[in-house]
C-alpha positions as CSV (number, residue, x, y, z in Angstrom):
1,X,65.8,121.4,77.7
2,X,68.2,121.6,80.7
3,X,66.2,118.9,82.5
4,X,66.3,116.6,79.5
5,X,70.1,117.2,79.2
6,X,70.6,116.5,82.8
7,X,68.7,113.2,82.7
8,X,70.5,112.1,79.6
9,X,73.9,112.9,81.2
10,X,73.2,111.0,84.4
11,X,75.3,107.9,85.1
12,X,72.5,105.3,84.4
13,X,74.9,102.4,84.8
14,X,75.9,103.5,88.3
15,X,72.3,104.2,89.3
16,X,71.1,100.8,87.9
17,X,73.8,98.9,89.7
18,X,73.2,100.5,93.0
19,X,69.4,99.9,92.8
20,X,70.1,96.3,92.0
21,X,72.4,96.0,95.0
22,X,69.8,97.6,97.2
23,X,67.2,95.1,95.9
24,X,69.5,92.2,96.8
25,X,69.8,93.7,100.2
26,X,66.0,93.9,100.7
27,X,65.6,90.3,99.7
28,X,68.3,89.2,102.0
29,X,67.0,91.2,104.9
30,X,63.6,89.6,104.4
31,X,65.2,86.1,104.3
32,X,67.4,86.8,107.4
33,X,64.6,88.2,109.6
34,X,61.6,86.1,108.6
35,X,60.0,84.6,111.8
36,X,62.2,86.7,114.1
37,X,61.5,89.8,116.2
38,X,63.0,91.7,113.3
39,X,60.4,90.5,110.8
40,X,59.2,93.3,108.6
41,X,62.6,95.0,108.6
42,X,62.7,94.6,104.8
43,X,59.7,96.9,104.5
44,X,61.4,99.6,106.5
45,X,64.5,99.1,104.3
46,X,62.3,99.6,101.2
47,X,61.0,102.9,102.7
48,X,64.6,104.1,103.3
49,X,65.7,103.1,99.8
50,X,62.8,105.1,98.4
51,X,63.6,108.1,100.6
52,X,67.3,107.8,99.5
53,X,66.3,107.6,95.9
54,X,64.2,110.7,96.2
55,X,67.0,112.7,97.9
56,X,69.4,111.4,95.3
57,X,67.3,112.8,92.5
58,X,66.9,116.1,94.3
59,X,70.7,116.4,94.7
60,X,71.3,115.4,91.1
61,X,69.7,118.6,90.0
62,X,71.1,120.8,92.7
63,X,74.5,122.4,91.8
64,X,77.1,120.7,94.0
65,X,79.0,124.1,94.1
66,X,76.2,125.5,96.2
67,X,76.5,122.6,98.7
68,X,80.3,123.0,98.8
69,X,79.8,126.7,99.6
70,X,77.9,125.8,102.8
71,X,80.4,123.1,103.8
72,X,81.9,125.1,106.8
73,X,78.4,125.7,108.2
74,X,77.4,122.1,107.6
75,X,80.6,121.0,109.4
76,X,79.6,123.0,112.5
77,X,76.1,121.5,112.3
78,X,77.6,118.0,112.1
79,X,79.7,118.7,115.2
80,X,76.7,119.9,117.0
81,X,74.8,116.8,116.1
82,X,77.6,114.6,117.3
83,X,77.8,116.4,120.6
84,X,74.0,116.2,121.0
85,X,74.3,112.4,120.4
86,X,76.7,112.0,123.3
87,X,74.5,114.1,125.6
88,X,71.0,113.1,124.7
89,X,71.4,110.3,122.2
90,X,69.6,106.9,122.7
91,X,71.8,104.4,124.5
92,X,71.8,100.9,123.2
93,X,74.2,98.3,124.5
94,X,76.2,100.8,126.4
95,X,76.8,103.0,123.3
96,X,75.2,106.3,122.3
97,X,75.1,106.4,118.5
98,X,71.5,107.4,117.7
99,X,69.9,110.7,117.8
100,X,66.1,110.6,118.1
101,X,63.9,113.4,116.8
102,X,60.2,112.6,117.5
103,X,59.6,109.2,115.9
104,X,62.6,109.5,113.7
105,X,66.1,108.4,114.6
106,X,69.4,108.6,112.7
107,X,73.2,108.4,113.1
108,X,74.8,111.8,113.2
109,X,78.1,110.0,112.2
110,X,76.7,109.4,108.8
111,X,75.9,113.1,108.4
112,X,79.5,113.9,109.5
113,X,80.9,111.5,107.0
114,X,79.3,113.3,104.1
115,X,80.1,116.7,105.5
116,X,83.8,115.8,105.8
117,X,83.9,114.8,102.1
118,X,82.3,118.1,101.2
119,X,84.7,120.1,103.4
120,X,87.8,118.5,102.0
121,X,86.5,118.8,98.5
122,X,86.0,122.5,99.0
123,X,89.4,122.9,100.7
124,X,91.5,121.2,98.1
125,X,89.3,122.4,95.2
126,X,90.1,126.0,96.2
127,X,93.8,125.3,96.6
128,X,95.9,126.8,93.8
129,X,99.2,125.4,95.1
130,X,100.5,122.0,94.1
131,X,101.4,119.8,97.0
132,X,100.3,119.8,100.6
133,X,102.0,122.1,103.0
134,X,102.4,121.5,106.7
135,X,99.7,124.1,107.3
136,X,97.3,122.3,105.0
137,X,98.1,118.9,106.5
138,X,97.4,120.3,110.0
139,X,94.1,121.8,108.9
140,X,93.0,118.4,107.4
141,X,94.1,116.5,110.5
142,X,92.2,118.9,112.8
143,X,89.1,119.0,110.6
144,X,88.9,115.2,110.4
145,X,90.2,114.5,113.9
146,X,87.5,116.4,115.9
147,X,84.4,114.4,114.5
148,X,86.5,111.2,114.6
149,X,87.2,111.7,118.3
150,X,83.5,112.4,119.0
151,X,82.5,109.2,117.2
152,X,85.1,107.1,119.0
153,X,83.7,108.3,122.4
154,X,80.2,107.0,121.5
155,X,81.9,104.4,121.1
156,X,81.7,103.6,117.4
157,X,85.2,102.6,116.3
158,X,84.0,101.2,113.0
159,X,82.4,104.4,111.7
160,X,85.3,106.4,113.0
161,X,87.6,104.4,110.9
162,X,85.8,105.4,107.7
163,X,87.1,108.9,108.1
164,X,90.7,107.8,107.5
165,X,90.2,106.8,103.8
166,X,88.4,110.1,103.2
167,X,91.4,112.1,104.6
168,X,94.0,109.7,103.0
169,X,92.6,110.0,99.5
170,X,92.2,113.8,99.8
171,X,95.8,114.2,101.0
172,X,97.1,111.8,98.3
173,X,95.3,113.6,95.5
174,X,96.2,116.9,97.0
175,X,99.9,116.1,96.5
176,X,101.1,114.8,99.9
177,X,104.4,113.0,99.2
178,X,104.4,109.2,99.7
179,X,107.2,109.3,102.3
180,X,104.9,111.3,104.6
181,X,102.3,108.6,104.3
182,X,105.0,106.2,105.4
183,X,105.6,108.4,108.4
184,X,101.9,108.5,109.2
185,X,101.7,104.7,109.0
186,X,104.7,104.5,111.4
187,X,103.0,107.0,113.8
188,X,99.9,104.9,113.7
189,X,101.8,101.8,114.6
190,X,103.4,103.6,117.5
191,X,100.1,104.9,118.7
192,X,98.5,101.4,118.8
193,X,99.4,100.7,122.4
194,X,97.8,104.0,123.4
195,X,94.7,103.2,121.4
196,X,94.4,99.8,122.9
197,X,94.5,101.3,126.4
198,X,91.3,103.3,125.6
199,X,89.4,100.5,123.9
200,X,86.5,98.7,125.5
201,X,87.2,95.1,126.7
202,X,85.0,93.6,123.9
203,X,87.0,95.6,121.2
204,X,90.3,94.3,122.6
205,X,88.9,90.7,122.6
206,X,87.8,91.0,118.9
207,X,91.3,92.2,117.9
208,X,93.0,89.5,119.9
209,X,91.0,86.6,118.5
210,X,90.0,87.5,114.9
211,X,92.8,85.5,113.3
212,X,92.3,82.6,115.7
213,X,88.7,82.6,116.8
214,X,88.9,79.0,118.0
215,X,90.7,80.4,121.1
216,X,87.4,81.7,122.4
217,X,84.7,80.0,120.4
218,X,81.8,80.9,122.8
219,X,82.5,84.5,123.3
220,X,84.8,86.8,121.3
221,X,85.4,84.3,118.5
222,X,81.8,83.2,118.2
223,X,80.7,85.7,115.5
224,X,83.6,85.0,113.2
225,X,83.4,81.3,113.5
226,X,79.6,81.2,112.7
227,X,80.2,83.6,109.8
228,X,82.9,81.5,108.3
229,X,80.8,78.4,108.7
230,X,77.9,80.2,106.9
231,X,80.1,81.4,104.1
232,X,81.6,77.9,103.6
233,X,78.3,76.0,103.7
234,X,77.0,78.0,100.7
235,X,79.5,76.2,98.5
236,X,79.0,77.0,94.7
237,X,75.3,77.7,94.3
238,X,74.1,78.3,97.9
239,X,71.2,76.7,99.8
240,X,68.5,79.1,98.4
241,X,66.7,82.1,99.8
242,X,65.5,81.5,103.4
243,X,67.1,78.1,103.3
244,X,70.4,78.9,105.1
245,X,70.8,76.7,108.2
246,X,73.2,79.1,110.0
247,X,71.0,82.0,109.2
248,X,67.5,80.4,109.7
249,X,68.5,78.6,112.9
250,X,69.9,81.8,114.3
251,X,73.5,80.7,114.8
252,X,74.7,83.6,112.7
253,X,74.5,86.8,114.7
254,X,72.8,89.9,113.3
255,X,72.5,88.4,109.8
256,X,70.6,91.4,108.5
257,X,73.1,94.1,109.5
258,X,76.9,93.5,110.1
259,X,76.9,89.9,108.8
260,X,74.4,90.2,106.0
261,X,77.1,89.2,103.5
262,X,77.7,85.9,105.3
263,X,74.0,85.2,105.2
264,X,73.9,86.1,101.5
265,X,76.9,83.8,100.8
266,X,75.2,80.9,102.6
267,X,72.0,81.2,100.6
268,X,73.5,82.1,97.2
269,X,76.9,80.5,97.2
270,X,80.2,81.3,95.4
271,X,78.5,82.4,92.2
272,X,76.0,84.6,94.1
273,X,78.9,86.2,96.0
274,X,80.8,86.7,92.7
275,X,77.7,88.4,91.2
276,X,77.4,90.8,94.2
277,X,81.1,91.7,94.2
278,X,81.0,92.3,90.5
279,X,78.2,94.8,91.0
280,X,80.3,96.6,93.6
281,X,83.3,96.6,91.3
282,X,81.2,98.1,88.5
283,X,80.0,100.8,90.8
284,X,83.5,101.6,92.0
285,X,84.8,101.7,88.4
286,X,82.0,104.1,87.4
287,X,82.9,106.4,90.3
288,X,86.5,106.4,89.1
289,X,85.3,107.3,85.6
290,X,83.1,110.1,86.9
291,X,86.0,111.5,88.9
292,X,88.2,111.5,85.8
293,X,85.6,113.6,83.8
294,X,84.7,115.9,86.7
295,X,84.5,119.6,85.4
296,X,86.8,120.9,88.2
297,X,89.1,119.7,91.0
298,X,86.4,120.2,93.7
299,X,84.1,117.8,91.9
300,X,86.9,115.3,91.5
301,X,87.8,115.5,95.2
302,X,84.1,115.0,96.1
303,X,83.7,111.9,94.0
304,X,87.1,110.5,95.2
305,X,85.9,110.9,98.8
306,X,82.7,109.0,98.1
307,X,84.7,106.3,96.4
308,X,87.0,106.1,99.4
309,X,84.2,105.5,101.8
310,X,82.4,103.1,99.5
311,X,85.4,100.9,98.8
312,X,86.6,101.0,102.5
313,X,83.2,99.8,103.8
314,X,83.1,96.9,101.3
315,X,86.7,95.9,102.0
316,X,86.2,95.9,105.8
317,X,82.8,94.3,105.9
318,X,83.7,91.4,103.5
319,X,87.1,91.0,105.2
320,X,85.4,90.8,108.6
321,X,82.9,88.2,107.3
322,X,85.6,85.8,106.1
323,X,87.8,86.3,109.2
324,X,90.6,88.4,107.7
325,X,89.7,91.6,109.7
326,X,88.4,92.1,113.2
327,X,84.6,92.5,113.7
328,X,83.5,96.1,113.4
329,X,80.1,97.7,113.0
330,X,80.8,98.9,109.4
331,X,77.7,98.1,107.2
332,X,77.9,96.7,103.7
333,X,76.7,99.6,101.5
334,X,73.1,99.4,100.4
335,X,72.8,95.7,101.6
336,X,73.0,96.0,105.4
337,X,69.9,97.0,107.2
338,X,70.0,100.6,108.3
339,X,68.3,103.8,107.2
340,X,71.2,106.3,108.0
341,X,73.7,104.3,105.9
342,X,71.3,103.8,103.0
343,X,70.3,107.5,102.8
344,X,73.9,108.6,103.1
345,X,74.9,106.4,100.2
346,X,72.1,107.7,97.9
347,X,72.7,111.3,98.8
348,X,76.4,110.9,98.1
349,X,75.6,109.3,94.7
350,X,73.2,112.2,94.0
351,X,76.1,114.6,94.5
352,X,78.3,112.5,92.3
353,X,75.7,112.7,89.6
354,X,75.5,116.5,90.2
355,X,79.1,116.6,89.3
356,X,78.7,114.4,86.3
357,X,75.8,116.2,84.6
358,X,77.7,119.5,84.8
359,X,80.9,118.2,83.2
360,X,80.2,120.1,80.0
361,X,79.3,123.3,81.7
362,X,81.9,126.0,81.5
């Protein structure tokens, strides 16, 4: 009877929307990689989606409180994996972001993202005091800052940035006063010159040219220019699956990963983009609704953290594609090619459903 009740209480709208988004991603990956050295990537994406769905179902029926109870130990494990990535991780393009175990490789940063959500959900869920004290604030900054620094060193600035909305939402819901957010914003602006000093040359070039890529059309501005051309050429209805000239003629860089939304826009046009964004909007609204009916504050903080990452990745990836934000390696959830990101998203949604199906349990 418990299993039937759990299935009935799952958020079927959210699950259906996410599976539909993942399906769009598989089709677009097939279109973007056909006839290239990445051909067949869509089959690997299908296997990751199936793995993610399996883990999602498992976490749906596993009490999220048990996961939260192990959050400190999971945090230490995540730090160990991040350190191992820096020491023995696979180096690709001058960056160490992948940890290989046998024939399997994954990004420890995706594990760390989920663990930080769990850690903050446990921390604020156990807090009985309204508002965020200086001590609480310091603990949050330290807990989030350590893995963020390890990820920046890889270097993977894009993934490191996803930790900020997790911490920001937790502090806001925890009761941090708005004026302190203003001070944090000011401190961030003052720290920019220092951050720029430690950035790689290609990262500085991306920031310098993202608003005016015509300044360097063959180097730092190339990706944004080709992406904007692809998006614009899709017009209202798009050119059709596997018919995009920017994508099929290989002008658009990495059209199955970072710039998959530009490839999708070229082939499916304005109405296709509107449909995809509507699906993402429905998913985010369902996450908001699930947070509102969470049975306790820990569950609410958990869902809010997942929502923060999900919304941030969509905003940054789409903003990058149309030239309103610098190019970063932040994937579009469930559409971009990549096993670690897909599995992270489905496991996170499994925990969201674990919260939802227990909303009537005392």
